[in-house]
C-alpha positions as CSV (number, residue, x, y, z in Angstrom):
1,X,107.8,115.5,131.6
2,X,109.6,114.4,135.4
3,X,107.4,113.9,138.3
4,X,108.4,113.0,142.0
5,X,106.6,110.8,144.1
6,X,107.2,109.3,147.8
7,X,105.5,107.4,150.4
8,X,103.2,108.6,152.9
9,X,100.8,106.6,155.0
10,X,101.4,103.8,153.1
11,X,100.6,105.4,149.8
12,X,102.3,106.9,147.1
13,X,102.0,110.5,146.9
14,X,103.6,113.3,144.6
15,X,105.7,116.1,145.4
16,X,107.4,119.1,144.1
17,X,111.2,118.6,143.3
18,X,111.4,121.4,146.2
19,X,109.4,119.5,149.0
20,X,111.2,116.0,148.8
21,X,112.3,114.7,152.0
22,X,115.4,113.4,151.9
23,X,115.0,110.7,154.4
24,X,112.8,108.9,152.6
25,X,113.2,107.3,149.3
26,X,111.7,108.9,146.4
27,X,110.4,107.9,143.2
28,X,111.5,110.0,139.9
29,X,109.2,109.1,136.7
30,X,110.2,110.5,133.4
31,X,107.5,109.9,130.8
32,X,107.4,111.3,127.1
33,X,110.9,112.5,127.7
34,X,112.3,115.9,126.0
35,X,115.5,116.6,125.5
36,X,115.4,118.8,128.7
37,X,114.4,115.9,130.4
38,X,116.9,113.5,128.8
39,X,119.6,116.5,130.2
40,X,118.4,116.9,133.8
41,X,118.6,113.0,133.9
42,X,122.2,112.9,132.7
43,X,123.2,116.1,134.7
44,X,122.2,115.6,138.3
45,X,121.4,112.1,138.4
46,X,124.9,111.2,136.3
47,X,122.7,108.5,133.9
48,X,124.8,107.4,130.9
49,X,123.3,108.9,127.8
50,X,123.9,105.5,126.3
51,X,121.4,104.0,128.6
52,X,118.8,106.8,128.4
53,X,118.9,106.0,124.4
54,X,118.7,102.4,125.0
55,X,115.6,102.6,126.8
56,X,114.2,105.4,124.4
57,X,114.7,102.7,121.4
58,X,111.5,101.3,121.2
59,X,112.8,98.0,119.6
60,X,115.0,97.6,122.9
61,X,114.9,94.1,124.6
62,X,114.7,93.4,128.2
63,X,118.0,93.2,130.2
64,X,119.8,94.1,133.7
65,X,123.0,95.8,134.2
66,X,125.1,96.6,136.7
67,X,127.2,99.9,137.0
68,X,129.3,101.5,139.3
69,X,126.5,104.0,140.5
70,X,123.5,102.3,139.6
71,X,121.6,99.4,138.5
72,X,119.8,99.4,135.2
73,X,117.0,97.4,134.1
74,X,114.8,97.4,131.0
75,X,111.7,95.4,130.9
76,X,108.8,95.4,127.9
77,X,105.3,97.0,129.2
78,X,102.1,96.8,127.2
79,X,100.4,99.6,125.7
80,X,96.8,100.2,124.4
81,X,96.6,103.2,121.9
82,X,93.1,103.7,120.1
83,X,94.0,106.5,117.9
84,X,96.8,104.3,116.1
85,X,96.3,101.8,113.4
86,X,97.9,99.0,115.5
87,X,96.2,99.8,119.2
88,X,98.1,97.1,121.0
89,X,101.8,97.3,120.9
90,X,104.8,97.3,123.6
91,X,107.1,99.9,124.8
92,X,110.7,99.7,127.1
93,X,110.6,100.9,130.8
94,X,113.7,101.7,132.1
95,X,114.4,101.3,135.6
96,X,117.3,102.7,137.4
97,X,118.3,101.8,141.3
98,X,120.6,104.1,143.2
99,X,120.7,103.5,146.8
100,X,117.9,106.1,147.7
101,X,116.1,106.9,144.8
102,X,114.6,104.6,142.0
103,X,114.1,106.4,138.4
104,X,111.9,105.2,135.6
105,X,112.0,106.3,132.0
106,X,109.5,105.8,129.5
107,X,109.5,107.3,125.9
108,X,105.2,107.3,126.4
109,X,102.8,106.7,128.7
110,X,101.0,103.5,129.8
111,X,98.0,102.5,132.0
112,X,101.0,100.2,134.2
113,X,102.9,103.4,135.3
114,X,99.2,104.8,135.7
115,X,98.1,102.3,138.1
116,X,101.4,102.6,140.0
117,X,100.7,106.6,140.5
118,X,97.0,105.6,141.7
119,X,98.1,103.3,144.0
120,X,96.0,100.4,142.6
121,X,99.1,98.2,143.0
122,X,98.6,96.2,146.1
123,X,101.4,96.1,148.8
124,X,103.5,98.8,146.6
125,X,106.2,100.2,148.7
126,X,108.8,102.6,148.0
127,X,111.3,101.2,151.0
128,X,112.1,98.2,149.5
129,X,113.1,98.6,146.0
130,X,113.5,95.1,144.6
131,X,109.9,94.6,146.1
132,X,108.9,97.6,143.8
133,X,110.2,95.9,140.9
134,X,108.4,92.9,141.2
135,X,105.1,94.6,141.6
136,X,106.1,96.5,138.4
137,X,106.5,93.3,136.4
138,X,103.6,91.2,138.4
139,X,101.2,94.8,137.1
140,X,103.1,94.2,133.7
141,X,102.0,90.2,133.2
142,X,98.2,91.4,134.7
143,X,98.0,93.9,131.8
144,X,99.3,91.6,129.5
145,X,96.9,88.9,129.8
146,X,94.0,91.5,130.3
147,X,95.1,92.9,126.8
148,X,95.5,89.4,125.1
149,X,91.7,88.8,126.1
150,X,90.6,92.2,124.5
151,X,92.4,91.1,121.4
152,X,90.8,87.8,121.5
153,X,87.2,89.7,121.8
154,X,88.3,91.9,119.4
155,X,89.6,89.3,116.7
156,X,85.8,87.2,117.5
157,X,83.9,90.4,116.2
158,X,85.6,90.8,113.0
159,X,85.1,87.5,112.3
160,X,81.1,87.5,112.8
161,X,81.5,90.6,110.5
162,X,83.5,88.9,108.0
163,X,81.2,86.1,107.5
164,X,78.1,88.5,106.5
165,X,80.7,90.5,104.3
166,X,84.1,90.4,103.3
167,X,85.9,94.1,103.2
168,X,89.1,95.2,103.4
169,X,88.6,97.3,106.7
170,X,88.1,93.9,108.3
171,X,90.7,92.4,107.3
172,X,93.2,95.2,107.8
173,X,91.9,94.9,111.5
174,X,92.8,91.2,111.6
175,X,96.4,92.4,110.0
176,X,96.6,94.9,112.8
177,X,95.6,92.4,115.9
178,X,98.1,89.5,114.8
179,X,101.1,92.1,114.6
180,X,100.0,93.3,118.0
181,X,100.3,89.3,119.1
182,X,103.7,89.4,117.3
183,X,104.9,92.3,119.5
184,X,103.5,90.7,122.7
185,X,104.8,87.2,122.1
186,X,108.2,88.8,121.5
187,X,108.1,91.2,124.6
188,X,107.0,88.2,127.1
189,X,109.8,86.0,125.8
190,X,112.1,89.1,126.6
191,X,110.5,89.5,130.1
192,X,110.7,86.0,130.6
193,X,114.4,85.8,130.3
194,X,114.6,88.8,132.6
195,X,112.8,86.9,135.5
196,X,114.7,83.9,135.0
197,X,118.0,86.4,135.3
198,X,116.5,88.0,138.2
199,X,115.8,84.7,139.9
200,X,119.0,83.1,139.2
201,X,121.6,85.9,139.8
202,X,122.3,88.0,142.7
203,X,122.4,91.5,141.0
204,X,119.4,92.2,143.1
205,X,118.8,90.8,146.5
206,X,115.4,89.8,147.4
207,X,113.7,88.5,150.7
208,X,111.8,85.2,150.9
209,X,108.6,87.0,150.3
210,X,109.9,88.7,147.1
211,X,111.4,85.7,145.4
212,X,108.2,84.0,146.0
213,X,106.2,86.8,144.3
214,X,108.6,86.9,141.5
215,X,108.7,82.8,141.0
216,X,104.6,83.9,140.6
217,X,105.3,86.3,138.2
218,X,107.1,84.0,136.1
219,X,104.2,81.7,136.3
220,X,102.0,84.3,135.0
221,X,104.3,85.6,132.3
222,X,104.7,81.9,131.0
223,X,101.0,81.8,130.9
224,X,100.5,85.1,128.7
225,X,103.5,83.6,126.4
226,X,100.9,80.6,125.6
227,X,98.1,82.7,125.6
228,X,100.0,84.8,122.8
229,X,100.9,82.0,121.0
230,X,97.6,80.5,120.7
231,X,95.4,83.3,119.7
232,X,98.3,84.0,117.2
233,X,98.1,80.6,115.6
234,X,94.0,80.9,115.7
235,X,94.2,84.4,113.8
236,X,96.9,83.0,111.5
237,X,94.0,80.0,110.5
238,X,91.3,82.4,110.6
239,X,93.1,84.6,108.1
240,X,93.8,81.6,105.8
241,X,90.2,80.7,106.1
242,X,88.9,83.8,104.7
243,X,92.0,83.9,102.3
244,X,90.2,80.9,100.7
245,X,86.7,82.3,100.5
246,X,87.9,85.3,98.9
247,X,89.7,83.3,96.4
248,X,86.3,81.1,96.1
249,X,84.4,84.3,95.3
250,X,86.7,85.7,92.9
251,X,86.4,81.9,90.9
252,X,82.7,82.3,90.8
253,X,82.9,85.7,89.5
254,X,85.6,85.0,86.7
255,X,83.3,82.1,85.8
256,X,80.1,84.4,85.0
257,X,82.7,86.9,83.4
258,X,83.8,83.9,81.1
259,X,80.3,83.1,80.2
260,X,79.2,86.6,79.1
261,X,82.4,86.6,77.2
262,X,81.6,83.5,74.9
263,X,78.4,84.4,74.2
264,X,79.4,88.1,73.0
265,X,81.7,86.6,71.0
266,X,79.0,85.6,68.4
267,X,77.7,88.8,67.7
268,X,81.1,90.4,68.0
269,X,82.4,88.0,65.2
270,X,79.5,88.3,62.8
271,X,79.9,92.0,62.8
272,X,83.2,92.3,62.3
273,X,83.2,90.1,59.7
274,X,80.9,92.1,57.7
275,X,82.9,95.3,58.7
276,X,85.6,94.7,56.3
277,X,84.1,96.2,52.9
278,X,81.6,93.0,52.5
279,X,78.3,93.3,51.1
280,X,75.7,92.9,53.7
281,X,73.0,90.6,53.7
282,X,69.6,91.6,53.4
283,X,71.0,95.0,52.4
284,X,68.4,95.5,49.7
285,X,65.2,94.1,52.1
286,X,64.9,97.4,54.1
287,X,64.1,96.7,57.3
288,X,64.1,93.2,57.1
289,X,67.8,93.2,57.6
290,X,67.6,95.5,61.1
291,X,64.8,92.8,62.5
292,X,67.2,90.0,61.5
293,X,70.3,91.9,63.5
294,X,67.8,92.2,66.4
295,X,66.4,89.2,66.4
296,X,70.0,87.3,66.6
297,X,71.1,90.2,69.5
298,X,67.9,89.0,71.2
299,X,68.8,84.9,71.3
300,X,72.3,85.6,72.5
301,X,70.9,87.7,75.5
302,X,68.2,85.4,76.1
303,X,70.9,82.8,76.0
304,X,73.2,84.2,78.3
305,X,70.2,85.0,80.9
306,X,69.3,81.5,81.0
307,X,73.0,80.6,81.4
308,X,73.3,82.9,84.2
309,X,70.2,82.1,85.9
310,X,70.9,78.4,86.0
311,X,74.4,79.4,87.9
312,X,72.4,81.2,90.2
313,X,70.0,78.8,91.1
314,X,72.7,76.4,91.8
315,X,74.6,78.9,94.3
316,X,70.8,79.3,95.6
317,X,70.6,75.9,96.6
318,X,70.4,74.8,100.6
319,X,73.6,76.4,102.6
320,X,74.2,72.4,103.8
321,X,74.9,71.5,99.8
322,X,76.8,74.7,99.1
323,X,79.2,74.3,102.0
324,X,79.5,70.4,101.4
325,X,80.2,71.0,97.7
326,X,82.2,74.4,97.1
327,X,83.6,75.2,100.8
328,X,84.7,72.3,102.3
329,X,88.0,72.9,102.7
330,X,87.1,76.6,104.0
331,X,84.8,75.2,106.3
332,X,87.2,72.4,107.6
333,X,89.7,75.2,108.4
334,X,87.1,77.6,110.4
335,X,85.9,74.3,112.5
336,X,89.9,73.4,113.4
337,X,90.1,76.9,114.4
338,X,86.6,77.0,116.7
339,X,88.1,73.9,118.2
340,X,91.3,74.6,119.1
341,X,89.8,78.3,120.6
342,X,87.2,76.1,122.7
343,X,89.9,73.8,123.9
344,X,92.1,76.7,124.8
345,X,89.2,78.1,126.7
346,X,88.5,75.1,128.8
347,X,92.1,75.0,129.8
348,X,92.4,78.3,130.8
C-alpha cells in the first residue's frame, strides 16, 4: 500500500494523490508492497527494479548508493510481531531521495514508521531530507534499545519459570530470544557502518545541527550493540546452565532405572532357568512352591523399595547440601550469569 504525506503547520499530514501540493516536498510511504505497488514505483518514479528487490530482501544489509536521479539508502529497523515464533526481528527499510520527494519502501509494517506518521518523532520535517533521515535512524536506535530491554525482561521471566520446572516450551522461547539477539546484533553493526559512511562521506550534505545529531545517533547505536552483545552472552550462559541441570536430572533418572533393572534380574534369571524344560522344585508340594516364589518376589520388591527410599532420602537433604554436592558446577554458572547481568545494569 502506498500513501502520501506532506507537512502542514509543522505536522505530517496524510493526503490523497490528487491533493498533493507540488510546491511542497512529499513523502511517499510504501509498506506491505504488492506487485502493483512495485510496478507503480518503477514506472512512475523511475526506481530500478534491482533496487526494489534489494529493499524487499529480508537479509539485505545497510548501505548507501548514489544514482543519477536519486540516492538510495537502506537501513535495518526492528520489528515486534507477537504472533510469530521469533517475535523480535529486523527488516530493511529503503529510503530513496529525490530533489522534491522522499520515498520509503518496506515489505512490512513496523513501529518506527508508525511513529513517523503519528508525529511522535521530535523535530521531524520534510523540508530537510538529511534531517528526516537522521530522525528516522535516531528513532530506530531508540526502538532497538527498548526492544532489547523487553527481551531482557522476558528472559528473566522465563528463567524464573525454568527454575520451578524445566519444560521444552520455555527452552524454545529462550532459543527464539537468542535468535532475536543475533538478528539485532547483525543489524545494529550494519547500521553502524552506514552511520560512519554518512558522517565521513559527502553523499548527503548535513548542516552543523544535523551532523551533531547524527553523531549522537552513532553513540546510541554503539550502546545498543554493546547491550545486544551483553544480553546475548548472558542468555548463552543461561542456556548452558540449564543444559547442565537437564543432564543432571537425566543422570538421576538413569540411576533409578539401573537399580530397578538390577533387582529385577534375580527373579528373571530364576524364571528363565526353570522355563527351559527343567523340573520345577516343590512341584509336588502343592501350594508350598507358590508361596516360596511369592516370597522371593516380595523380598525383591522390598529390597528395591528400600534402595529407592534411601536414594530419595539423600535427595531430600537440605538445599545447600544438594547444591554443594550435586549441582556445584551449575550453580557457579548461574551465579556468573547473574553477576554479569548486575554489572551491566549498574553500568547502563
